[in-house]
N, C-alpha and C positions, 0 to 999 in steps of 0.2 A: 887286602880288601877293606874298604872304608866301612864305618859304622852305618847301619841302616836304621832310620828312625821314622816314626809315624809323623808326618808333617801336615796332613789334611784334617786332623781331628780338631774341631773348633773348641775354643775355650768358653768359659762362662759368659764373658762379655759379649762374644760373638753370638752365642746362642740367645742371650737376652735381646740383643739388637735385632736378630732375625724374628723373634717372637713379637717385639714391638712393631717391626715392619709389617708383620701379618696383621696385627691389631689395627694399625693405621690404614690398612687397605680396606677395612670395613667402615662404612659411614652411615648405615641405616639402623634405626632403632630395632628393627625386627631381625637383624642378621643372626643373632644368637638363636632365635627360634627357627629360622630358615635352616641353619646348619644341623640342629638337633632333629628336626622333622625329616630332612633329607636323608640322614643316616638311618633313621627308623624305616622309612619307605624303601630304601635300598635293601635293608636287611630282610624285609618282608617279601620283596620281589624275588630275592634269592632263595627264600625258604619255600615258596609256592604253597603257603598255608591255605587250608580250606576255610578257615575262619580268622583272617588277618585282623589284628586289633592294635590300636595305639591309644594309650591313655596319657594325656598331657595335663599337668597340674601347674598352675601359676599362682603363687601367693604373693601379692603385692606388699603386704605388711612385712613378711619375713624376707622379702627379696629372694625368693626361691623359685626354681623351675625344676620339675621332674617329668621325665618322659619314659614310658615303658612300652616295649613292643614284643610281639611273639615271633620275631623274625628269626633269621638263621643263627644268630648268636656268634660269640667269639670263642674259639678254642682256647682253653686255659693257658696253654704255652704261648699263645700269640698275643695275649692281653697287654703285657708290658711292652711288646714291640710296637703295637698299634697306638699306644699312648705317647710314644716318643714323637717330638715335632717332625712334621713332614712325612710321617709314615702313612701308608695306605695299602689296602688290599684290593683296590678297585681299578688299577691301571689298565688291565687287559679285559675288563668286564664292560662290554658295550651297553649292557642294560642299566648299569649304575649311573646315577646322576653325578655323584661326586667322583673326583678322580685326582685331585691335586694334593690331598693329604694335609691340608691346612685347617680344615673346618673344625676338627676335634681339638686341635691346638688352640685355635681362637676361643672356643668354648671353655676349655680347661682353664686358660689364663684370664678368664673374665669373672672368676669367682675365687673365694678363699676356702671353700669347702667343696671339693669335687669327689664324687663317689660313683663308680660304675660297677654294676654286677651283671655278668653275662655268662651264659652257659650253652653247651651243646651236649650231645650224647657222650662226649669225652670228659665231662665234668663241668664244674662251675667255680668261678673265682670272682672276688671283689677287689677292685683297685681303689685306693684312697690317696688323694693328694691334697694337702692343706697349704694355705697361704700362697697359692700360685699368683693371685692378683697382686698381693703385697710384694712378692719376690720380683715380679715383672717391673714394678714401679721403683724398686730399690736399686742401690748400687752395690749390694752385697756380693762378695766373691764366693760365697757359699753356694753349693748346688742345692737343688730341691729334690726331695725324695718321694718315691712311690711305695706305698705299703700294700702288699698283696696278701690276701687271705683266701684259703680254700673254704668253699661252702659245702655243707653236707646236704645238698639238695640237688636235684636234677631238673633244671629248667632249660627250656630252649627259648632264647630271646635275650633281650638286654634292657636294663634299667639304668638310667643316668640321673643322678641327683645333684643339683647345683644349689648351694646355700651361700649366703653372703655374696650375692651377685653384685657386680658393679652397678651403681645407680643408673637407671635408664628410664626413658619416657614410656617404655612398654608397661611399666608398673603403674602408670597413670591411666592406661587405657581401660575402657569399660569392657564388659563381657562381649557386647555386640561388636565393638571395634576390633577386639581380638579375633572374633569369629571371621570378620571380613579380612583382616590381615592374613590370617592363616590360610584362607581360601584364595587369596589373590597374590600373596608374596612368598608362599612356602609350598613344598611338595604335597602338603595335605590337601591343597586345592588342585587335584589332578586335572590338568587341562585336556588330557587325551579323551576324557569323557565328553568333551564338546563335539568330538567327531566320531567316537566309537563307543557304543553302549556295551560292548563286550569286555571292557576293561574290568579287572577284578576290583571290587569295591572293598575298601578297608573301613572297618568300624572305628570311628574316631570319637573319643570321649574327652571333652574339655571340662576341667574342674578349675574354677577361678574364685579367688578371694580378693576383693578390691581393697583399696586403702581405707574404706569405712568398715571393713570386716564382713561385708555382705558376701555370702557364698552362693555360687550358682554352678550347676552342672548340666551339661547337655550333650547330646550326640550331634556331631557336626556332619554335614554332607561332605563326602570325599570328592568334591567336584568344584572346578573353578566357578566363581560367582560372577556371572554376567548380569549386568544391570536389568536385563529384560526377563531373567529367569522366572521371576514370580509375577510377571504381568499376565493378565488374562489375554485371550486371543483377540479381543477387540482393541487392545492397546498396543499391538505389535503386528508387523507384517514383514514377510520375507521379500527382499528386493526383487528376486526373480519372479515371485508371484505378482508383484505390482507391475513389473515390466510386461508380463503376459497380459495383464488386465489393461494396461495402457496401450498395448498394440491392437486392441480391439477397435476397429474403425468406428464402431457405433457409440463408443464412449466419448462423452464431451469432456472438455477441460475442467468444467465445474465438477463433474462426477469423479474425475481423477484426483482433483484436489480434496474432495470429500473423502475419497478412499484413503488418503494419506493423513488426513487431519488428526492431529494429536496422537499419532502413532510413532512408536520406535521402529525404525526400519533396520533390519539386520540381514546379513549375508554371510555364508560360510563357503569356503572354496579352497583350492590348492593351486600352487604354482610350481612348475618344473623349472629348476634353475641349475644348470651345469650338472645334470645327472642326479640331483637331489630334489626331494619334495618338501616344499615349504607350505604348510597349511595355515589358514587364517580364518578368524571369525571377527566380524566387525559390526558395529551398529551406529546408527545416526539418530540423534534425538531431535524431535520437532522444535524443542525450545531448550536453550542452554540451562535454563532454570531447573529443568528436570533432574539434572545431576544433584542439585541441592535438595529439591523436593523429596526425591526418593531416599536420599541420605537421612533426612529428618524422619521420614516414615519408618525406616528400619533402625532408628535410634543410633545411627552412626555419629550424629551430631545434633545440636539444637539450633533454632533460629538465631539465638544469641551468639553461639559459636561462629556462625557464618558471617556475622558482622564484626568479629573480633580478629583483627589482623595478626595478633600474636598467636592466637589459637590456630589460625590457618597455617602460619609458618611452622608451628611445631607438630600439629596433628592433621594437617590437610591430606596426608596420604591415607588416612583411615576412613575416608569417605569416597563416594563415587566421583570419578573425574574423567575427563576426556584424555586422549593421548594415544601414543603408539607404544605398545608393550611387547615383551618377548617371553617365550617359554621354551624349555628344552626337556625332551623326554618326559613330558607331563608336568614338569616343575616350573611354575611361574618364577621368573628371575627378579621381578620388581624393577627391572631396568627399563626406563623409557627412552625413546629416541626423539630427537627434535624433528618436527614435521618439515617436509620439503617445501620449497618455495613454489607457490601455485597462485592462480587467480582465485578470487572468492576466498581469500585466506581466512576471513572471519568465520567461515564454516568449520574450520578445524576445531573450534571450541565445542562443536556439536558431535564430533566423531570419535569413536574408540576403535582401535585395531589391536588384535592380539595375533602375533605370528608364532606358530609352533614349528620349531626347526631342531631336529635331533643332532644336527651338525653345528649348532651354535656354540661359540667359544667366547668367554668373557674373562675379565681379570679376576683375580682370586677373591676380591672383596665384593664382587658383583656391583661395581660402581658404573662401569661403562662397557660398551661393546667395541671391539676393534674397528677401526675406520672403514675398511673395505666391506665388512659385514654390515655395518651401519648403513653404508651407501646402498647396499642391495635392498635392505628393508625400506629405505626411504624411496627408492625407485618404485617398488611395488605398492607402497602406501600411496604414492602419487597416482598410480594407475587405478587403484581402488577408489580413491577420493574422486577422481575425474569421472569414474563410472557412476558414482552417486550423483554427481553434479548434473549429469544429463537429464535427470528427472527432478532433483531437488530444487534447482533454481527456478524451474518452471511451475512445479506443482506444490512446493512447500513454501517457498519464499513469498513474501507479500501477504497473502491472506492469512497464513498460519503463523509464521515466525514473526513477521514485522508487527502485525496488529496485536497478537496475543502476548508477545514478549516485551515490546517496547511501548510504553505509555508515557507521552511527553509530560503530562501533568504529574504523573507519579514520580518520574525521574527528578523533576524540579522540586517536588515535595521532599524527596530524600536529600537533595542538595541543600535545601533550606535548613536541614537538621545538622549539617556539617559545621564544624567549629570555624568561627570567623578568624581570619588572619590578622586583621587590624594593623596593617603595616603600611605606612605612607610611602614606602619606597617601591611598592609594587601595586599594579592595578588588579592583581588577583585578590578576590575577596575571601576565598575559602582556603583553609590550610591544605598544603599539598601532601600531607601525610598519607602514605600508601598510594599516592598518585604520581607515578613516574613521569607521565606526560606533563603534569603541572610543574614538577621540579625542572624539567627541561624548558618549559615555557618561561618560568621565572628567570632561569639562567640567561636565556636569549634576551629577555626584557632588560636585565641588568647590563648586558653588553650594550644594548641600544641606548640606555640612559647613562652610560659611562660609569656605572657603579663597579662593573668588572672591566678592567682595561687590558689592552695589549694582546687580547685573544681575538683572532679573526676567523670566524667559521668559513669552511670551504664547502662542505657538503655533508648531508646527514644520511646515515644508514646505507652507505654505499655497499653494494653486494650483500646487504643484510648481515654484515659481519659485526660492525661496531656502530655506535649511535652517532658520533660526530668526528669528522676529520677537520682539523683546524691548523692555523699557523700562529705561532707565538714568536714574533720577530721574524727571524729567518728559519726557525725550527718548525718542523712538521710534527704535530702531536695527535694522539688518538684519545678521545674522551668517551667515557660511558656514563649514562644517567641511571641512577637507582633511587627508588623511594627510600629504601633502607640500605645502608652500606653492606650489611651482611649478605644481602641478596646476590652480590657479585660472586660469592663462593659457589652458588648453584650453577654458574655458567662455566666453571672450570674445575676439573678434577686434578689438574696439574698446576701447582702454584707457580712453577717457573715459567710456564707458558703465559700465565697471567702477568707476571712481572716483565716478561719479554715484550709483550705486545701493547699494553695499555700504559699511557702516561698519566692520566688523571681520571678521577671518578667524581662526579657531581651528585650529591645526595642531599637529603633533608634530615637534620637533627640527629647526629651520631649519639647513640645510647649505650648503656652498659651492656645490653644484649649484643650490640655490634662489636664492642670491645671483647666480650667473652668468645663470640664466634671466631674472631680473628685469632685470639690466643689459643683456642682449641686446635687451630690449624697451624700453629707455630709461626704466626705472623704478628709482628709487633705494630701496634697502632699508637703513634705518638702525636701529641699536640705540638704544633709549630710555635716556638717561643715568639712572643710579641715584645720582648724586652728591647728597650732602646739600645742596650749594649750588645745585642746580637749582631754578628757580622752578616752582611748581605750575601745570601746564597744565589749565585748567578744561575744555578740550575733549577731553582724553585719556581714553579709555575705561578703566575700572579693570582692573588686572592686565596692561595692554598691555606687551609686551616689545620690540616693534619697530614701525616704521611704514613704509608704502610711500608714496613721494612721486613724483608725475608732474610733470615740469617744466611750469611755467605753469599748474598746477592747484593751487589753494590748499588744498583739502580732502584730507588724507591718509587712508589706510586703516590702522587700527590692527591689529596682529597680536598674538595671545596664543599664545605657544609653551608648550604644556602641560607639556613636559618641564622647562622653566625654572620654571614655576609650582609643580610638584610638588617641585622641589629647592630 
């Protein structure tokens, strides 16, 4: 009989690669908070505590995060097992939010000082792991160790302490912004409260020290933060109530318009889909500017922030926004869904929809929802949207939205403040920075004046997929327009899909931020040599200034920086 050996046991290299793959699947600043909060909420739900409590402490100076709960705790003999990558005790628990066993691994390897203390009636243990973040980034063939200590105390619950956490934008957030993130992107903002007041409320205490050393403590509401929560009754109206009002034959159109004037319209309901219940809560704003006005009111941003494109790119998620979002078992995922194609598409900027679906499945890093599920939500979002439109287009548009939101003189006064372009090769007078449509306009203008040669536009935005379909000689090419090159990454979670489908990107003024964003995703951005000694690349699209290169992928994407073209 031959020798029998263990052949499925992974080595250090394979384990490190799996951990890095987990790490790469997360791409939101708040992911580490979402995983910690999810574990605490799951533990409390299992414990059925009469006084459930979570204390979350974030110290931006020390780059530390601590979370403590009085949940069910971890039996001492199970602690080392659950700290191993991919381990979970939630697989067969339908009440738990987490189930994949990667969240704690992601958290653990995001810091260099990890400590967890947890106990039940069987006892209490502390687990300590040091240099996990450094180990993950290294090429060391050495393993990483877990130190276990018995504690001479009997506690029921868990405390997780992270020190020397990887640098993150969450440490630049204000107390108010963290409050908003926790209530709209993590399980601390229980979305089930939106439909059921009988949910068990958890006492949540947030302790925060910002980068200036200012400390602030507060009790947070354990409920999803809808934009109309704090509005008085004169500032909001239930859509069904308005429909009943509008169906009164004695009410004039003027009275109906007055009824809706300057009010947030909201509606909650549920949908039966293939034997499962999908609940939703949605609201429609009378003016798109209300998203910003209320964000400023609640100190989520300042007026100066709203006019800063860099701030919007980095911290725009920490303010009120329109969109279609999802939640599962009371936990907001933070995942947004592209809105469906409809008439009156401009109104999508006024609407917010939250779908609560306990059967929701998403990838491990909460970046995206699988295609079929996404199509289901888009279908019902379209129905909800069209139901609003029956009343909005007649009683809200015109008198309220148009006149109060759009002022011609005010708009041109803002345009006058924009930076002058001062370039004789274009008729555009103002810089197209942050203006994707202007970048596209200058591109077409340059084709017309022969500054850009050999590219023939066929049609724009066909099927709403890509911006331009064109011909270059006998070749058919796909072109995307972006005000900033890095914005292309928001359109794709899968880099290979990006490189498979797009031939060229037209943008304005590639910056160091664009270069860093590409580098962070493993994409190389190279300047195309203008040396007279360079050989002619027959595959290079005319007027290209840069190329994007994905390792292992032979086809690059060519970049046309319009600022360079004009200069």
